[in-house]
MARBA-3410 file (N, C-alpha, C, O; in Angstrom, 1 decimal):
165
10.1,-271.7,-13.9,9.2,-271.3,-12.9,9.3,-269.7,-12.8,10.4,-269.2,-12.8 ~ 8.2,-269.0,-12.8,8.3,-267.6,-12.8,8.2,-267.0,-11.4,8.6,-265.8,-11.2 ~ 7.8,-267.7,-10.4,7.7,-267.1,-9.1,7.4,-268.2,-8.1,6.8,-269.2,-8.4 ~ 7.9,-268.0,-6.9,7.6,-269.0,-5.8,7.0,-268.3,-4.6,7.7,-267.4,-4.1 ~ 5.8,-268.6,-4.2,5.2,-268.0,-3.0,5.4,-269.0,-1.9,5.0,-270.1,-2.0
6.1,-268.6,-0.9,6.4,-269.4,0.3,5.7,-268.9,1.5,5.8,-267.7,1.8 ~ 5.1,-269.9,2.2,4.6,-269.6,3.5,5.4,-270.4,4.5,5.4,-271.6,4.6 ~ 6.2,-269.6,5.3,7.1,-270.2,6.2,6.4,-270.9,7.4,5.3,-270.5,7.8 ~ 7.0,-272.0,7.9,6.4,-272.6,9.1,6.5,-271.6,10.3,7.5,-270.9,10.4 ~ 5.5,-271.6,11.1,5.5,-270.7,12.3,6.1,-271.3,13.5,6.5,-270.6,14.5
6.3,-272.6,13.4,7.1,-273.4,14.5,8.2,-274.1,13.8,8.6,-273.8,12.7 ~ 8.8,-275.1,14.5,9.9,-275.8,13.9,9.4,-276.5,12.6,8.4,-277.2,12.6 ~ 10.1,-276.2,11.5,9.8,-276.7,10.2,10.1,-278.2,10.1,11.3,-278.6,10.1 ~ 9.0,-279.1,10.0,9.2,-280.5,10.0,8.6,-281.2,8.8,8.7,-282.4,8.6 ~ 7.8,-280.4,8.0,7.1,-280.9,6.8,6.9,-279.8,5.8,7.0,-278.6,6.1
6.7,-280.2,4.5,6.5,-279.3,3.5,5.3,-279.7,2.6,5.2,-280.9,2.3 ~ 4.5,-278.8,2.1,3.5,-279.0,1.1,3.9,-278.2,-0.1,4.1,-277.0,0.0 ~ 4.0,-278.8,-1.2,4.2,-278.2,-2.5,2.9,-278.3,-3.3,2.4,-279.4,-3.6 ~ 2.3,-277.1,-3.7,1.0,-277.1,-4.4,1.2,-276.4,-5.7,1.6,-275.2,-5.7 ~ 0.7,-277.0,-6.8,0.9,-276.5,-8.1,-0.5,-276.0,-8.7,-1.5,-276.8,-8.6
-0.5,-274.8,-9.2,-1.7,-274.2,-9.7,-2.2,-274.8,-11.1,-1.4,-275.6,-11.7 ~ -3.4,-274.4,-11.5,-3.9,-274.8,-12.8,-3.5,-273.9,-13.9,-2.9,-272.8,-13.7 ~ -3.8,-274.3,-15.1,-3.5,-273.5,-16.3,-4.0,-272.1,-16.2,-5.2,-271.8,-15.9 ~ -3.2,-271.1,-16.5,-3.5,-269.7,-16.5,-3.6,-269.0,-15.1,-3.8,-267.8,-15.0 ~ -3.3,-269.8,-14.1,-3.4,-269.3,-12.7,-2.0,-269.0,-12.2,-1.0,-269.1,-13.0
-1.8,-268.6,-11.0,-0.5,-268.4,-10.4,-0.4,-269.1,-9.0,-1.5,-269.5,-8.5 ~ 0.7,-269.2,-8.5,0.9,-269.7,-7.1,0.4,-268.8,-6.0,0.1,-269.2,-4.9 ~ 0.2,-267.5,-6.4,-0.2,-266.5,-5.4,-1.6,-266.8,-4.7,-1.7,-266.9,-3.5 ~ -2.6,-267.1,-5.6,-3.9,-267.3,-5.1,-3.9,-268.6,-4.2,-4.6,-268.6,-3.1 ~ -3.2,-269.6,-4.6,-3.2,-270.8,-3.8,-2.4,-270.6,-2.5,-2.7,-271.2,-1.5
-1.4,-269.7,-2.5,-0.7,-269.4,-1.2,-1.6,-268.8,-0.2,-1.5,-269.0,1.0 ~ -2.6,-267.9,-0.7,-3.6,-267.3,0.2,-4.5,-268.4,0.8,-4.8,-268.3,2.0 ~ -4.9,-269.4,0.0,-5.7,-270.5,0.5,-4.9,-271.3,1.5,-5.5,-271.7,2.5 ~ -3.6,-271.6,1.2,-2.8,-272.4,2.1,-2.6,-271.6,3.5,-2.6,-272.3,4.5 ~ -2.6,-270.3,3.5,-2.5,-269.6,4.7,-3.7,-269.8,5.6,-3.6,-269.8,6.8
-4.8,-270.1,5.0,-6.1,-270.3,5.8,-6.1,-271.6,6.5,-6.8,-271.8,7.5 ~ -5.3,-272.6,6.0,-5.3,-274.0,6.6,-4.0,-274.3,7.1,-3.8,-275.5,7.5 ~ -3.1,-273.4,7.2,-1.7,-273.6,7.7,-1.6,-274.3,9.0,-2.3,-273.9,10.0 ~ -0.8,-275.3,9.0,-0.4,-276.0,10.3,1.0,-275.4,10.7,1.8,-275.1,9.8 ~ 1.3,-275.1,11.9,2.4,-274.4,12.3,3.8,-275.0,11.9,4.7,-274.3,11.7
3.9,-276.3,11.8,5.1,-277.0,11.5,5.4,-277.2,10.0,6.4,-277.7,9.6 ~ 4.4,-276.8,9.2,4.5,-277.0,7.8,4.9,-275.8,7.0,4.3,-274.7,7.2 ~ 5.8,-275.9,6.1,6.1,-274.8,5.1,5.3,-275.2,3.8,5.3,-276.3,3.4 ~ 4.8,-274.1,3.2,4.0,-274.3,2.0,4.7,-273.6,0.9,5.1,-272.4,1.0 ~ 4.9,-274.3,-0.3,5.5,-273.7,-1.5,4.4,-273.7,-2.6,3.9,-274.8,-2.9
4.2,-272.6,-3.2,3.2,-272.4,-4.3,3.9,-271.8,-5.4,3.9,-270.5,-5.5 ~ 4.6,-272.5,-6.3,5.3,-271.9,-7.4,4.3,-271.5,-8.5,3.2,-271.9,-8.6 ~ 4.8,-270.6,-9.4,4.1,-270.2,-10.6,4.8,-270.7,-11.8,6.0,-270.5,-11.9 ~ 4.1,-271.3,-12.7,4.6,-271.8,-13.9,5.1,-270.6,-14.8,4.6,-269.5,-14.7 ~ 6.0,-270.9,-15.7,6.4,-269.9,-16.7,5.3,-269.6,-17.6,4.4,-270.4,-17.9
5.4,-268.4,-18.2,4.4,-268.0,-19.2,4.8,-268.5,-20.5,5.9,-268.3,-21.0 ~ 3.8,-269.2,-21.2,4.1,-269.8,-22.5,2.9,-269.8,-23.4,1.8,-269.7,-22.8 ~ 3.0,-269.9,-24.7,1.8,-270.1,-25.5,1.2,-271.4,-25.3,2.0,-272.4,-25.2 ~ -0.1,-271.5,-25.2,-0.8,-272.7,-25.0,-1.6,-273.0,-26.3,-2.6,-272.3,-26.6 ~ -1.3,-274.1,-26.9,-1.9,-274.5,-28.2,-3.4,-274.6,-28.1,-4.2,-274.1,-29.0
-3.9,-275.2,-27.0,-5.3,-275.5,-26.8,-6.1,-274.1,-26.8,-7.2,-274.1,-27.2 ~ -5.4,-273.1,-26.3,-6.0,-271.8,-26.2,-5.6,-270.8,-27.3,-5.3,-269.7,-27.1 ~ -5.5,-271.4,-28.5,-5.1,-270.6,-29.7,-3.8,-269.9,-29.6,-3.6,-268.8,-30.1 ~ -2.9,-270.5,-28.8,-1.5,-269.9,-28.7,-1.5,-268.7,-27.7,-0.4,-268.1,-27.6 ~ -2.5,-268.5,-26.9,-2.5,-267.4,-25.9,-1.4,-267.7,-24.9,-1.2,-268.9,-24.5
-0.7,-266.7,-24.5,0.4,-266.8,-23.5,-0.2,-266.7,-22.1,-0.9,-265.8,-21.8 ~ 0.1,-267.7,-21.3,-0.3,-267.7,-19.9,0.6,-268.6,-19.1,1.3,-269.4,-19.6 ~ 0.5,-268.5,-17.7,1.2,-269.5,-16.9,0.8,-270.9,-17.2,-0.4,-271.2,-17.1 ~ 1.7,-271.7,-17.6,1.4,-273.1,-17.9,2.6,-274.0,-17.6,3.7,-273.6,-17.9 ~ 2.3,-275.1,-17.0,3.4,-276.1,-16.7,3.9,-276.8,-17.9,5.1,-277.2,-17.9
3.1,-277.0,-18.9,3.4,-277.6,-20.2,2.4,-277.3,-21.2,1.3,-276.8,-20.8 ~ 2.7,-277.4,-22.5,1.7,-277.1,-23.5,0.7,-278.2,-23.6,0.9,-279.4,-23.4 ~ -0.6,-277.8,-24.0,-1.7,-278.8,-24.2,-2.2,-278.5,-25.5,-2.5,-277.3,-25.9 ~ -2.4,-279.5,-26.3,-2.8,-279.4,-27.7,-4.3,-279.6,-27.9,-5.0,-278.9,-28.7 ~ -4.9,-280.5,-27.1,-6.3,-280.7,-27.1,-6.7,-281.5,-25.9,-5.8,-282.0,-25.1
-8.0,-281.6,-25.6,-8.4,-282.3,-24.4,-8.7,-283.8,-24.7,-9.8,-284.2,-24.7 ~ -7.6,-284.5,-24.9,-7.7,-285.9,-25.1,-6.4,-286.6,-24.8,-5.3,-285.9,-24.8 ~ -6.4,-287.9,-24.6,-5.2,-288.7,-24.3,-4.3,-288.5,-25.5,-4.7,-288.6,-26.6 ~ -3.0,-288.4,-25.2,-2.0,-288.2,-26.3,-1.9,-286.8,-26.8,-1.2,-286.6,-27.8 ~ -2.5,-285.8,-26.1,-2.4,-284.5,-26.6,-1.3,-283.7,-25.9,-1.2,-282.5,-26.1
-0.4,-284.4,-25.2,0.7,-283.7,-24.5,2.0,-284.2,-25.1,2.1,-285.3,-25.5 ~ 3.0,-283.3,-25.2,4.3,-283.7,-25.6,5.0,-284.2,-24.4,5.1,-283.6,-23.4 ~ 5.5,-285.4,-24.5,6.2,-286.1,-23.4,7.3,-285.2,-22.9,7.5,-285.1,-21.7 ~ 8.0,-284.5,-23.8,9.2,-283.7,-23.4,8.7,-282.6,-22.5,9.4,-282.2,-21.5 ~ 7.5,-282.0,-22.8,7.0,-280.9,-22.0,6.7,-281.3,-20.5,7.1,-280.6,-19.6
6.0,-282.4,-20.4,5.6,-282.8,-19.0,6.9,-283.3,-18.3,7.0,-283.1,-17.1 ~ 7.8,-283.9,-19.0,9.1,-284.4,-18.3,9.9,-283.2,-17.9,10.5,-283.2,-16.8 ~ 10.0,-282.2,-18.7,10.7,-280.9,-18.3,10.1,-280.3,-17.0,10.8,-279.9,-16.1 ~ 8.8,-280.2,-17.0,8.1,-279.7,-15.8,8.3,-280.6,-14.6,8.5,-280.0,-13.5 ~ 8.3,-281.9,-14.8,8.5,-282.8,-13.7,9.9,-282.6,-13.1,10.1,-282.8,-11.9
10.9,-282.3,-13.9,12.2,-282.1,-13.4,12.2,-280.9,-12.5,13.0,-280.9,-11.5 ~ 11.5,-279.9,-12.8,11.4,-278.7,-11.9,10.8,-279.1,-10.5,11.3,-278.7,-9.5 ~ 9.8,-279.9,-10.6,9.1,-280.4,-9.3,10.1,-281.3,-8.6,10.2,-281.2,-7.3 ~ 10.8,-282.2,-9.3,11.7,-283.1,-8.6,12.8,-282.2,-7.9,13.3,-282.6,-6.8 ~ 13.2,-281.1,-8.6,14.2,-280.2,-8.0,13.7,-279.6,-6.7,14.5,-279.4,-5.8
12.5,-279.2,-6.7,11.9,-278.6,-5.5,11.9,-279.6,-4.3,12.2,-279.3,-3.2 ~ 11.6,-280.9,-4.7,11.6,-281.9,-3.6,13.0,-282.1,-3.1,13.2,-282.2,-1.9 ~ 13.9,-282.3,-4.1,15.3,-282.5,-3.7,15.8,-281.3,-2.8,16.6,-281.5,-1.9 ~ 15.4,-280.1,-3.1,15.8,-278.9,-2.3,15.3,-279.0,-0.9,16.1,-278.8,0.0 ~ 14.1,-279.5,-0.7,13.6,-279.6,0.6,14.3,-280.7,1.3,14.7,-280.6,2.5
14.6,-281.8,0.6,15.4,-282.9,1.3,16.8,-282.4,1.7,17.3,-282.8,2.7 ~ 17.4,-281.6,0.8,18.7,-281.1,1.1,18.7,-280.2,2.3,19.8,-279.9,3.0 ~ 17.6,-279.7,2.7,17.4,-278.8,3.9,16.9,-279.6,5.1,16.5,-279.0,6.1 ~ 16.9,-280.9,5.0,16.7,-281.7,6.2,15.2,-282.2,6.3,14.9,-282.9,7.3 ~ 14.4,-282.0,5.3,13.0,-282.5,5.3,13.0,-283.8,4.5,13.2,-283.8,3.3
12.8,-284.9,5.2,12.7,-286.2,4.5,11.6,-286.2,3.5,10.5,-285.6,3.8 ~ 11.7,-286.9,2.4,10.6,-287.0,1.4,9.3,-287.5,2.0,8.3,-287.2,1.5 ~ 9.5,-288.3,3.0,8.3,-288.9,3.7,7.5,-287.8,4.5,6.5,-288.1,5.1 ~ 8.0,-286.6,4.5,7.4,-285.5,5.2,7.0,-284.4,4.2,6.8,-283.2,4.6 ~ 6.9,-284.8,2.9,6.6,-283.8,1.9,5.3,-284.3,1.2,5.2,-285.5,0.8
4.3,-283.4,1.0,3.1,-283.7,0.3,3.2,-282.9,-1.0,3.5,-281.7,-1.0 ~ 2.9,-283.5,-2.1,2.8,-282.8,-3.4,1.4,-282.8,-3.9,0.7,-283.8,-4.0 ~ 0.9,-281.6,-4.2,-0.5,-281.5,-4.7,-0.7,-280.5,-5.8,0.3,-279.7,-6.1 ~ -1.8,-280.5,-6.4,-2.1,-279.5,-7.4,-3.6,-279.6,-7.9,-4.3,-280.5,-7.6 ~ -3.9,-278.5,-8.6,-5.3,-278.4,-9.1,-5.2,-278.4,-10.6,-4.4,-277.7,-11.2
-6.1,-279.1,-11.3,-6.2,-279.1,-12.8,-4.8,-279.5,-13.4,-4.3,-280.6,-13.1 ~ -4.3,-278.6,-14.2,-3.0,-278.9,-14.9,-1.9,-279.2,-13.8,-1.1,-280.0,-14.0 ~ -2.0,-278.4,-12.7,-1.0,-278.6,-11.6,-1.2,-279.9,-11.0,-0.2,-280.6,-10.5 ~ -2.4,-280.4,-10.9,-2.7,-281.7,-10.3,-2.1,-282.8,-11.2,-1.6,-283.8,-10.7 ~ -2.2,-282.7,-12.5,-1.7,-283.7,-13.4,-0.2,-283.7,-13.3,0.4,-284.8,-13.3
0.5,-282.5,-13.2,1.9,-282.5,-13.0,2.3,-283.1,-11.6,3.3,-283.8,-11.6 ~ 1.5,-282.9,-10.6,1.8,-283.4,-9.3,1.8,-285.0,-9.4,2.7,-285.6,-8.9 ~ 0.7,-285.5,-10.0,0.6,-287.0,-10.1,1.8,-287.5,-10.9,2.5,-288.5,-10.4 ~ 2.0,-287.0,-12.1,3.1,-287.5,-12.9,4.5,-287.4,-12.2,5.3,-288.3,-12.2 ~ 4.7,-286.2,-11.6,6.0,-286.0,-10.9,6.2,-287.0,-9.8,7.3,-287.5,-9.6
5.2,-287.1,-9.0,5.3,-288.0,-7.8,5.5,-289.5,-8.2,6.3,-290.2,-7.7 ~ 4.8,-289.9,-9.2,4.8,-291.3,-9.7,6.1,-291.6,-10.4,6.5,-292.8,-10.5 ~ 6.7,-290.6,-11.0,7.9,-290.9,-11.8,9.2,-290.5,-11.0,10.3,-290.6,-11.6 ~ 9.1,-290.0,-9.8,10.2,-289.6,-9.0,11.1,-290.9,-8.7,10.6,-292.0,-8.6 ~ 12.4,-290.6,-8.5,13.3,-291.6,-8.0,12.8,-292.2,-6.7,12.1,-291.5,-5.9
13.1,-293.4,-6.5,12.7,-294.2,-5.3,13.0,-293.4,-4.0,12.1,-293.4,-3.0 ~ 14.1,-292.7,-3.9,14.5,-292.0,-2.7,13.6,-290.8,-2.4,13.7,-290.1,-1.4 ~ 12.8,-290.4,-3.4,11.9,-289.3,-3.3,10.4,-289.7,-3.0,9.5,-288.9,-3.3 ~ 10.2,-290.9,-2.5,8.8,-291.4,-2.2,8.2,-290.4,-1.2,8.8,-290.2,-0.1 ~ 7.1,-289.9,-1.5,6.4,-288.8,-0.8,5.5,-289.3,0.3,5.0,-290.4,0.3
5.1,-288.4,1.2,4.1,-288.7,2.2,2.8,-288.8,1.6,2.0,-289.6,2.1 ~ 2.5,-288.1,0.6,1.2,-288.2,-0.1,1.1,-287.3,-1.3,2.0,-286.4,-1.6 ~ 0.1,-287.6,-2.2,-0.1,-286.8,-3.4,-1.6,-286.4,-3.3,-2.5,-287.2,-3.1 ~ -1.9,-285.1,-3.6,-3.2,-284.6,-3.7,-3.5,-284.1,-5.1,-2.7,-283.2,-5.5 ~ -4.5,-284.6,-5.8,-4.7,-284.3,-7.1,-6.2,-283.9,-7.3,-7.1,-284.7,-7.1
-6.5,-282.6,-7.5,-7.8,-282.1,-7.5,-8.2,-281.7,-9.0,-7.5,-281.0,-9.7 ~ -9.4,-282.2,-9.4,-10.0,-281.9,-10.7,-8.9,-282.0,-11.8,-8.6,-281.1,-12.5 ~ -8.4,-283.2,-12.0,-7.3,-283.4,-12.9,-7.3,-284.8,-13.5,-8.3,-285.5,-13.4 ~ -6.2,-285.1,-14.2,-6.1,-286.4,-14.9,-4.6,-286.8,-14.8,-3.8,-286.0,-14.4 ~ -4.3,-288.0,-15.1,-3.0,-288.5,-15.2,-2.4,-288.4,-16.6,-2.9,-289.0,-17.5
-1.5,-287.5,-16.8,-0.9,-287.3,-18.1,-0.1,-288.5,-18.6,0.5,-289.2,-17.7 ~ -0.1,-288.7,-19.9,0.7,-289.9,-20.4,0.2,-291.2,-19.8,1.1,-292.0,-19.5 ~ -1.1,-291.3,-19.5,-1.6,-292.4,-18.7,-1.2,-293.8,-19.4,-1.1,-294.8,-18.6 ~ -1.1,-293.8,-20.7,-0.8,-295.1,-21.3,0.6,-295.6,-20.9,0.9,-296.8,-21.2 ~ 1.5,-294.8,-20.4,2.8,-295.2,-20.0,2.8,-295.8,-18.5,3.9,-296.3,-18.1
1.7,-295.8,-17.9,1.6,-296.3,-16.5,0.9,-297.7,-16.6,0.1,-297.9,-17.5 ~ 1.2,-298.6,-15.7,1.9,-298.4,-14.4,3.4,-298.6,-14.6,4.2,-298.4,-13.6 ~ 3.9,-298.9,-15.8,5.4,-299.1,-15.9,6.2,-297.9,-15.5,7.2,-298.0,-14.9 ~ 5.7,-296.7,-15.8,6.5,-295.5,-15.5,6.6,-295.2,-14.1,7.4,-294.5,-13.6 ~ 5.7,-295.9,-13.3,5.7,-295.7,-11.8,6.4,-296.8,-11.1,6.3,-296.9,-9.9
7.2,-297.5,-11.8,7.8,-298.7,-11.1,8.7,-298.4,-10.0,9.0,-299.2,-9.1 ~ 9.3,-297.2,-9.9,10.2,-296.8,-8.8,9.4,-296.2,-7.6,10.0,-296.3,-6.5 ~ 8.2,-295.8,-7.8,7.6,-295.1,-6.7,6.1,-295.3,-6.7,5.3,-294.6,-7.2 ~ 5.7,-296.4,-6.0,4.3,-296.8,-5.9,3.8,-296.8,-4.5,2.6,-297.3,-4.2 ~ 4.6,-296.3,-3.5,4.2,-296.4,-2.1,3.5,-295.1,-1.6,2.9,-295.2,-0.5
3.5,-294.0,-2.3,2.9,-292.8,-1.8,1.4,-292.9,-1.9,0.9,-293.2,-3.0 ~ 0.6,-292.6,-0.9,-0.8,-292.6,-1.0,-1.3,-291.4,-1.9,-0.7,-290.3,-1.9 ~ -2.4,-291.6,-2.6,-2.9,-290.6,-3.5,-4.4,-290.3,-3.1,-5.2,-291.3,-2.9 ~ -4.7,-289.0,-3.0,-6.0,-288.6,-2.9,-6.4,-287.8,-4.1,-5.9,-286.7,-4.3 ~ -7.2,-288.4,-5.0,-7.6,-287.7,-6.2,-9.1,-287.5,-6.2,-9.9,-288.4,-6.0
-9.5,-286.2,-6.4,-10.9,-285.9,-6.3,-11.3,-285.0,-7.5,-10.5,-284.2,-8.0 ~ -12.5,-285.3,-8.0,-13.0,-284.5,-9.2,-14.5,-284.4,-9.0,-15.2,-285.4,-8.9 ~ -15.0,-283.1,-9.0,-16.4,-282.9,-8.8,-17.1,-282.7,-10.1,-16.5,-282.8,-11.2 ~ -18.4,-282.5,-10.0,-19.2,-282.2,-11.2,-20.0,-280.9,-10.9,-20.4,-280.6,-9.8 ~ -20.2,-280.2,-11.9,-20.9,-278.9,-11.8,-22.4,-279.1,-11.8,-23.2,-278.1,-11.7
END
């Protein structure tokens, strides 16, 4: 992770939203959006992915949660998405260690960040069952491994939305 933009709760911190940006973006822009909808008791975390070459974009270096080879099922390296999911699981664990129960944490994301949010939430250990998952304009990575891969965590509600231009 190259940066973390945090919007502190304005009142007693009782819940957290972790929101993951899309390919080539940063957490900064999403943190500005979160400030517009902020609830006083919620802390918002908008991390920025590390900069890496992205195969789909001819190896161009940009913020990316994992490498993408093409826009089709099976175009992701399982190790890349699992490594990224470990970062997200660590952020959730950190919030829990600071007294926020996982049932008071929402994990969301847009595009590539939404796919990481879905994968991370569904593959998290049972004790990290979240309050909810928000997935915007995205897909479930490594979809062929589900529902078996989600056997530990199937209770979190999911809101997945995708529009058309």
